[in-house]
Each structure stands twice: as C-alpha cells, then as structure tokens.
Rosetta silent file (secondary structure, phi, psi, omega in degrees, C-alpha in Angstrom):
SEQUENCE: XXXXXXXXXXXXXXXXXXXXXXXXXXXXXXXXXXXXXXXXXXXXXXXXXXXXXXXXXXXXXXXXXXXXXXXXXXXXXXXXXXXXXXXXXXXXXXXXXXXXXXXXXXXXXXXXXXXXXXXXXXXXXXXXXXXXXXXXXXXXXXXXXXXXXXXXXXXXXXXXXXXXXXXXXXXXXXXXXXXXXXXXXXXXXXXXXXXXXXXXXXXXX
SCORE:     score description
SCORE:     0.000 S_00000001
   1 L     0.000   -3.409 -175.574  120.442   91.400  104.855 S_00000001
   2 L  -116.624   20.346 -178.341  119.954   92.191  108.497 S_00000001
   3 L   -81.295  175.950 -175.429  123.507   91.905  109.819 S_00000001
   4 H   -65.370  -32.615 -179.610  125.498   94.656  111.507 S_00000001
   5 H   -61.206  -44.963  178.756  127.419   95.547  108.329 S_00000001
   6 H   -62.122  -41.282 -179.479  124.191   96.463  106.518 S_00000001
   7 H   -61.423  -39.100  179.263  123.065   98.516  109.522 S_00000001
   8 H   -66.594  -39.700  179.229  126.303  100.501  109.455 S_00000001
   9 H   -64.297  -45.509 -179.589  125.945  101.191  105.731 S_00000001
  10 H   -63.356  -32.122  179.636  122.337  102.335  106.142 S_00000001
  11 H   -65.513  -18.191  179.582  123.407  104.617  109.004 S_00000001
  12 L   -79.166  -11.460 -174.859  125.551  106.574  106.516 S_00000001
  13 H   -54.558  -54.935 -178.017  122.470  107.699  104.541 S_00000001
  14 H   -65.140  -34.984 -179.535  121.804  110.986  106.415 S_00000001
  15 H   -65.435  -48.210  179.723  125.503  111.838  106.644 S_00000001
  16 H   -64.584  -42.032  178.540  126.151  111.316  102.926 S_00000001
  17 H   -61.203  -37.218  177.655  122.933  113.126  102.022 S_00000001
  18 H   -63.190  -43.526  178.560  123.980  116.090  104.162 S_00000001
  19 H   -61.940  -42.917 -175.490  127.312  116.313  102.335 S_00000001
  20 H   -67.307  -46.657 -169.132  125.630  116.109   98.923 S_00000001
  21 H   -86.172  -43.866 -168.508  122.846  118.626   99.474 S_00000001
  22 H  -107.942  -16.916 -172.221  124.112  121.175  101.978 S_00000001
  23 L  -134.437   65.532  175.829  127.881  121.052  102.053 S_00000001
  24 H   -60.092  -33.551  179.527  129.440  120.989   98.620 S_00000001
  25 H   -66.647  -38.197  176.751  132.455  122.753  100.119 S_00000001
  26 H   -65.818  -42.554  177.968  132.905  119.951  102.653 S_00000001
  27 H   -61.649  -38.777  178.046  132.585  117.372   99.882 S_00000001
  28 H   -66.854  -38.996  179.389  135.197  119.252   97.871 S_00000001
  29 H   -63.674  -34.662  179.268  137.483  119.415  100.887 S_00000001
  30 L   -89.903   19.195 -176.739  137.132  115.646  101.270 S_00000001
  31 L   -56.609  136.978  177.121  137.802  115.177   97.560 S_00000001
  32 H   -66.014  -30.880  176.508  139.486  111.903   96.672 S_00000001
  33 H   -62.035  -42.669  179.480  141.621  113.825   94.179 S_00000001
  34 H   -64.047  -41.760  178.679  142.961  115.984   97.011 S_00000001
  35 H   -65.198  -31.981 -178.508  143.700  112.914   99.106 S_00000001
  36 H   -82.996   -6.131  178.727  145.454  111.324   96.144 S_00000001
  37 L    85.554   13.390  179.920  147.641  114.402   95.635 S_00000001
  38 L   -88.293  148.568  176.034  146.156  115.348   92.257 S_00000001
  39 L  -139.529 -164.147 -176.954  145.595  118.964   91.265 S_00000001
  40 L   -64.334  -23.549 -177.920  144.799  120.977   88.163 S_00000001
  41 L   -94.336   -9.754 -178.648  148.159  120.083   86.643 S_00000001
  42 L  -119.118  131.852  179.998  147.990  116.365   87.379 S_00000001
  43 L   -64.298  138.618  179.392  145.406  114.050   85.872 S_00000001
  44 L   -67.766  137.638  178.059  143.049  112.525   88.402 S_00000001
  45 L   -79.117   -4.044 -175.988  143.644  108.806   89.020 S_00000001
  46 L  -100.759  149.685  178.971  139.910  108.301   89.491 S_00000001
  47 L   -80.689  -33.342 -176.428  137.323  107.595   86.815 S_00000001
  48 L  -124.666  155.751 -175.387  134.448  109.372   88.581 S_00000001
  49 L   -75.514  167.403 -179.827  134.310  112.502   90.715 S_00000001
  50 H   -63.960  -40.626 -178.984  133.970  112.618   94.491 S_00000001
  51 H   -64.928  -38.720  177.021  130.417  113.961   94.304 S_00000001
  52 H   -65.065  -39.532  177.192  129.366  111.113   92.019 S_00000001
  53 H   -60.129  -45.015  179.048  130.909  108.627   94.455 S_00000001
  54 H   -62.658  -39.662  179.409  128.922  110.155   97.303 S_00000001
  55 H   -65.827  -41.922  178.001  125.728  110.020   95.260 S_00000001
  56 H   -63.519  -41.673  177.974  126.299  106.382   94.351 S_00000001
  57 H   -65.118  -37.945  179.715  126.982  105.544   98.000 S_00000001
  58 H   -63.650  -52.760 -177.840  123.864  107.457   99.053 S_00000001
  59 H   -70.624  -29.061  174.213  121.502  105.736   96.640 S_00000001
  60 H   -64.861  -43.080  177.797  123.178  102.369   97.258 S_00000001
  61 H   -65.961  -39.096  176.432  122.548  102.720  100.983 S_00000001
  62 H   -60.552  -44.605 -179.065  118.960  103.810  100.304 S_00000001
  63 H   -63.140  -42.381  176.381  118.409  100.755   98.104 S_00000001
  64 H   -63.681  -39.177  178.546  119.806   98.434  100.763 S_00000001
  65 H   -62.491  -44.832 -179.582  117.603  100.094  103.376 S_00000001
  66 H   -63.762  -45.620  179.262  114.471   99.606  101.247 S_00000001
  67 H   -61.408  -41.343  178.951  115.327   95.956  100.548 S_00000001
  68 H   -66.640  -40.639  179.779  115.995   95.286  104.226 S_00000001
  69 H   -63.962  -42.461  178.234  112.774   97.013  105.282 S_00000001
  70 H   -61.955  -43.579  179.664  110.705   94.974  102.815 S_00000001
  71 H   -62.291  -45.450 -177.263  112.319   91.773  104.072 S_00000001
  72 H   -66.682  -35.873 -177.179  111.744   92.604  107.738 S_00000001
  73 H   -80.234  -33.445 -171.244  108.111   93.612  107.222 S_00000001
  74 H  -115.155    5.747 -179.397  107.024   90.845  104.849 S_00000001
  75 L   -65.825  148.195  177.227  109.265   87.895  105.698 S_00000001
  76 L   -63.671  133.846 -179.976  107.440   84.642  106.582 S_00000001
  77 H   -58.161  -25.404 -177.951  107.134   84.272  110.383 S_00000001
  78 H   -64.197  -21.611  178.365  108.397   80.694  110.088 S_00000001
  79 H   -66.551  -18.708  177.563  111.886   82.057  109.368 S_00000001
  80 H   -74.443  -18.562 -176.938  112.044   83.131  113.020 S_00000001
  81 L  -102.405  -29.664 -177.924  111.880   79.469  114.061 S_00000001
  82 L  -154.750  145.724 -178.390  114.035   77.741  111.445 S_00000001
  83 L   -95.118   -7.876  179.476  116.378   78.788  108.647 S_00000001
  84 L  -151.300  163.531  179.443  115.749   75.748  106.420 S_00000001
  85 H   -66.420  -31.472  179.594  113.128   73.095  105.777 S_00000001
  86 H   -67.304  -46.101  179.317  115.405   70.415  107.250 S_00000001
  87 H   -67.130  -33.174  177.162  115.869   72.210  110.570 S_00000001
  88 H   -67.285  -41.011  178.339  112.136   72.943  110.701 S_00000001
  89 H   -61.728  -41.307  177.048  111.313   69.255  110.150 S_00000001
  90 H   -62.577  -39.073  179.338  113.637   68.301  113.007 S_00000001
  91 H   -65.008  -41.615  179.654  111.926   70.868  115.214 S_00000001
  92 H   -63.787  -46.446 -177.952  108.498   69.475  114.360 S_00000001
  93 H   -64.771  -31.371 -175.008  109.521   65.887  115.069 S_00000001
  94 H   -89.205  -20.487 -172.898  111.104   66.775  118.371 S_00000001
  95 H  -144.396   -6.143 -176.448  108.543   69.108  119.848 S_00000001
  96 L   -83.213  142.270  175.928  105.290   69.597  117.921 S_00000001
  97 L   -78.908  160.217 -179.984  102.013   68.235  119.237 S_00000001
  98 H   -59.181  -38.028  179.972   99.803   66.048  117.069 S_00000001
  99 H   -62.406  -37.154  178.693   97.240   68.855  116.875 S_00000001
 100 H   -68.380  -37.941  177.626   99.865   71.214  115.451 S_00000001
 101 H   -68.440  -39.096  176.665  100.894   68.654  112.826 S_00000001
 102 H   -62.868  -38.774  178.430   97.263   68.103  111.913 S_00000001
 103 H   -64.516  -38.731  176.405   96.854   71.873  111.494 S_00000001
 104 H   -62.634  -41.499  179.882   99.836   71.947  109.112 S_00000001
 105 H   -63.660  -41.186  177.412   98.263   69.169  107.073 S_00000001
 106 H   -61.626  -40.945 -179.541   94.975   71.075  106.873 S_00000001
 107 H   -63.640  -42.931  177.567   96.897   74.171  105.736 S_00000001
 108 H   -66.114  -39.228 -177.693   98.662   72.205  102.975 S_00000001
 109 H   -68.616  -28.358 -173.292   95.384   70.552  101.993 S_00000001
 110 L   -94.399   20.180  175.502   93.494   73.832  101.752 S_00000001
 111 L   -60.092  135.359  178.893   95.677   75.462   99.105 S_00000001
 112 L   -64.691  -36.813  174.409   93.488   77.349   96.657 S_00000001
 113 L  -119.982  100.172 -169.627   95.648   76.009   93.826 S_00000001
 114 L   -76.018  103.994  176.543   96.846   72.621   95.000 S_00000001
 115 L  -141.829  146.527 -175.376  100.368   72.198   93.772 S_00000001
 116 L   -82.943  140.033  172.697  103.383   70.701   95.499 S_00000001
 117 L   -90.426  -26.501  178.035  106.361   72.765   96.569 S_00000001
 118 L  -129.098  164.387  179.076  108.453   69.641   97.178 S_00000001
 119 L   -94.425  -10.267 -175.984  108.403   66.131   95.736 S_00000001
 120 H   -65.096  -36.277 -174.281  108.750   64.356   99.077 S_00000001
 121 H   -81.476  -11.068 -172.719  105.069   64.633   99.973 S_00000001
 122 H   -60.038  -37.124 -178.429  103.830   63.395   96.605 S_00000001
 123 H   -68.363  -13.743 -178.994  103.846   59.723   97.588 S_00000001
 124 H  -101.239    3.285 -179.919  101.450   60.498  100.449 S_00000001
 125 L   -78.434  151.415  179.283   98.783   62.251   98.368 S_00000001
 126 E  -134.205  162.704  173.056   95.401   60.634   97.839 S_00000001
 127 E  -116.403  133.651  178.199   92.323   61.230   95.715 S_00000001
 128 L   -85.086 -170.520 -176.866   88.875   61.210   97.251 S_00000001
 129 L   -64.274  -24.427  179.365   85.651   60.033   95.620 S_00000001
 130 L   -90.958    4.315  179.170   85.373   63.318   93.738 S_00000001
 131 L    80.096   12.242  179.786   88.875   62.982   92.317 S_00000001
 132 L   -88.285  135.821 -179.384   90.280   65.777   94.458 S_00000001
 133 E   -80.157  152.904  178.021   93.839   65.393   95.700 S_00000001
 134 E   178.615 -178.819 -179.693   94.718   65.783   99.337 S_00000001
 135 L  -116.636  138.050 -177.361   96.365   64.443  102.478 S_00000001
 136 L  -138.446   33.701 -174.542   94.555   62.300  105.018 S_00000001
 137 L   -98.811  -58.691 -172.238   97.235   60.966  107.332 S_00000001
 138 H   -62.277  -31.881 -178.794   97.860   63.237  110.300 S_00000001
 139 H   -71.602   -9.787  176.615   94.169   63.733  111.007 S_00000001
 140 H   -99.777   -2.137  179.956   93.922   59.969  111.615 S_00000001
 141 L   -67.242  138.072  172.569   96.790   59.916  114.137 S_00000001
 142 L   -84.061  160.203 -177.814   95.798   58.902  117.649 S_00000001
 143 L   -65.328  -26.790 -175.737   96.966   60.899  120.615 S_00000001
 144 L   -97.504    6.672 -178.145   99.098   58.020  121.922 S_00000001
 145 L   -69.976  137.029  171.977  100.838   57.234  118.635 S_00000001
 146 L   -76.483   97.294 -170.292  104.623   57.365  118.705 S_00000001
 147 H   -61.894  -42.532 -176.443  104.810   59.943  115.944 S_00000001
 148 H   -67.134  -42.553 -176.073  108.547   59.682  115.278 S_00000001
 149 H   -76.956  -44.068 -172.687  108.617   55.889  115.089 S_00000001
 150 H   -86.193  -34.637 -173.944  105.331   55.178  113.322 S_00000001
 151 H  -134.855   29.767 -175.344  104.920   58.208  111.037 S_00000001
 152 H   -63.132  -42.760 -177.324  108.264   59.983  111.127 S_00000001
 153 H   -66.555  -40.405  178.219  108.932   59.998  107.379 S_00000001
 154 H   -66.016  -44.135 -179.665  105.483   61.350  106.567 S_00000001
 155 H   -61.618  -40.340  178.309  105.721   64.004  109.270 S_00000001
 156 H   -64.070  -44.885  179.429  109.129   65.073  107.983 S_00000001
 157 H   -63.431  -42.267  179.085  107.837   65.302  104.393 S_00000001
 158 H   -63.647  -43.032 -179.006  104.754   67.216  105.518 S_00000001
 159 H   -62.961  -43.072 -179.285  106.844   69.638  107.578 S_00000001
 160 H   -68.208  -37.143  176.748  109.196   70.376  104.709 S_00000001
 161 H   -64.179  -45.326 -178.778  106.274   70.866  102.308 S_00000001
 162 H   -64.727  -44.457 -179.720  104.536   73.246  104.697 S_00000001
 163 H   -61.737  -46.993 -179.600  107.744   75.214  105.398 S_00000001
 164 H   -62.375  -38.493  177.374  108.583   75.540  101.697 S_00000001
 165 H   -64.938  -38.063  177.922  105.053   76.686  100.967 S_00000001
 166 H   -65.614  -44.478 -178.409  105.259   79.357  103.668 S_00000001
 167 H   -67.046  -30.745 -175.986  108.603   80.661  102.408 S_00000001
 168 L   -80.162   -3.381  178.793  107.345   80.691   98.807 S_00000001
 169 L   -71.795  160.795  179.754  104.509   83.080   99.596 S_00000001
 170 L    52.993   59.918 -178.642  104.603   86.727   98.451 S_00000001
 171 H   -62.253  -33.702 -179.426  106.881   86.175   95.438 S_00000001
 172 H   -65.236  -42.226  178.780  106.676   89.835   94.392 S_00000001
 173 H   -64.026  -38.488  178.611  107.934   91.015   97.786 S_00000001
 174 H   -63.545  -46.625 -179.209  110.791   88.497   97.630 S_00000001
 175 H   -64.803  -39.363 -179.538  111.826   89.622   94.164 S_00000001
 176 H   -66.446  -41.584  179.116  111.571   93.300   95.119 S_00000001
 177 H   -63.945  -45.562  179.501  113.667   92.799   98.256 S_00000001
 178 H   -65.602  -40.714 -179.981  116.358   90.866   96.398 S_00000001
 179 H   -62.784  -43.287  178.589  116.369   93.379   93.526 S_00000001
 180 H   -62.982  -39.656  179.344  116.833   96.315   95.903 S_00000001
 181 H   -64.653  -43.728 -179.575  119.683   94.486   97.631 S_00000001
 182 H   -63.428  -46.396  178.798  121.420   93.722   94.335 S_00000001
 183 H   -60.371  -42.777 -179.851  121.053   97.314   93.099 S_00000001
 184 H   -61.236  -45.572  179.647  122.336   98.614   96.437 S_00000001
 185 H   -65.562  -37.315  178.801  125.421   96.419   96.401 S_00000001
 186 H   -64.725  -45.252 -179.954  126.170   97.357   92.774 S_00000001
 187 H   -63.850  -36.383  177.905  125.896  101.083   93.507 S_00000001
 188 H   -74.295  -27.855 -177.995  128.164  100.718   96.541 S_00000001
 189 H   -74.203  -30.251 -176.452  130.627   98.587   94.567 S_00000001
 190 H   -60.841  -50.491  176.480  131.191  101.194   91.838 S_00000001
 191 H   -62.171  -35.157  178.735  132.980  103.754   94.071 S_00000001
 192 H   -63.306  -42.929  179.181  134.922  100.908   95.685 S_00000001
 193 H   -64.955  -39.393  179.808  136.107   99.666   92.287 S_00000001
 194 H   -63.045  -45.125  178.589  137.087  103.201   91.267 S_00000001
 195 H   -65.350  -39.708 -179.320  139.187  103.669   94.416 S_00000001
 196 H   -62.463  -43.627 -178.742  140.664  100.191   94.027 S_00000001
 197 H   -67.653  -33.366  178.446  141.808  100.807   90.442 S_00000001
 198 H   -67.152  -42.957  178.022  143.350  104.143   91.426 S_00000001
 199 H   -65.142  -42.238 -179.213  145.310  102.521   94.268 S_00000001
 200 H   -63.024  -43.317  178.522  146.332   99.615   92.024 S_00000001
 201 H   -64.928  -36.994  179.966  147.574  101.969   89.287 S_00000001
 202 H   -67.387  -33.228 -179.012  149.483  104.013   91.849 S_00000001
 203 H   -77.684  -40.654 -171.139  151.211  100.882   93.153 S_00000001
 204 H   -90.301  -19.946 -176.749  152.002   99.246   89.833 S_00000001
 205 L  -118.127    0.000    0.000  152.909  102.281   87.683 S_00000001
C-alpha cells in the first residue's frame, strides 16, 4: 500500500477535487463522450457520465489515502525489520543477543490472555506449581551458550511466535486499513471498467 503507484493516485486527489467543485466547464470540456466522438445525436458508449467517473476516482483516491495513512501510523514497528516471521527468525538467530531473546520470551510470557499465535512454540510451554502456562527456556541460557547449535529450534519458534503476536496486534486498525484499500480500489476500478467496455465495444462492433 505504500508503493509509488499508490502515491501517484493519491496525488490526484486535489486535482480531481478541483475539477469537480470549481470547474464544471473544464470537466465538461474533458468529457469522455467528447473524446469518444459522441454528441447529442449519437448514444454515449459509456455507462456513467464523466462527472461520476471523476467523483468515483476522487473518493477512491481518498479511501486509498486513508487506508495508507492508517497503515503507516499504526503498523507494527517489527515490519521495518522483517517482512515475515521466517525472515525475522533468521535475523534473530544470526544477530540477536541472549538478553534480547530473553526479553522476547518475557514479552510472550506476559500476555494478558495467554494464547498461542503459532503452534511451533506449544511443545516448549510449561506449567508452574500454580498451573499457569509459560516459557522458561531463554532465561536459563548462559552467556557462553552457542545459541544456534544448542537452542536453535526453540529460538526460531520463539521468534516466530513473538513476531506473529506483534503483527496480530490492533486488529481493528488492520481491518480498517484493508477495508479502505479495498473500497478505494473498487471505486477506482469502476471508471476503468466503464472505459474498457466502451473501447471494447468500439473495437468489436
């Protein structure tokens, strides 16, 4: 949602809005009917008018802008370091200190509602004397332990669990961002489909 194509679409918002609100004559001059050679005596090849197309493009760009803004403001910081749980686990194994891995374990252990995001870590869970589930591995690692050789599988499972838990936070913001993106693409697709069918009919008939 943050690529250059989206940025170009969002940049059209003020231009399209200017045409809609202040320059109906300019919008009429740029009419798709005029470009297609249709006039009062010839039926328009388009299903919707030029002004409706501009409005759909305007609100589609607005929707994409809102979805992108929500994503940029509320995205998990861990996405800046890795795009998937697998790449994050590799990063942890290759460069994280034992203290950082222990901190991740504490974070996973301190969930207010302890539930697993992945199934990989389940085999490493334990119950204490009070019957509470938790993890007790990384905090017992010594500073000189070869983490990759001795505890690599656990560290990988822990890293993927922690990453998935971070990404799964703020579900409402995720749903809102995705919904805005979907609505935006649909609104932008409608004028495109209308132009496409007009061109297709002109070619085939």
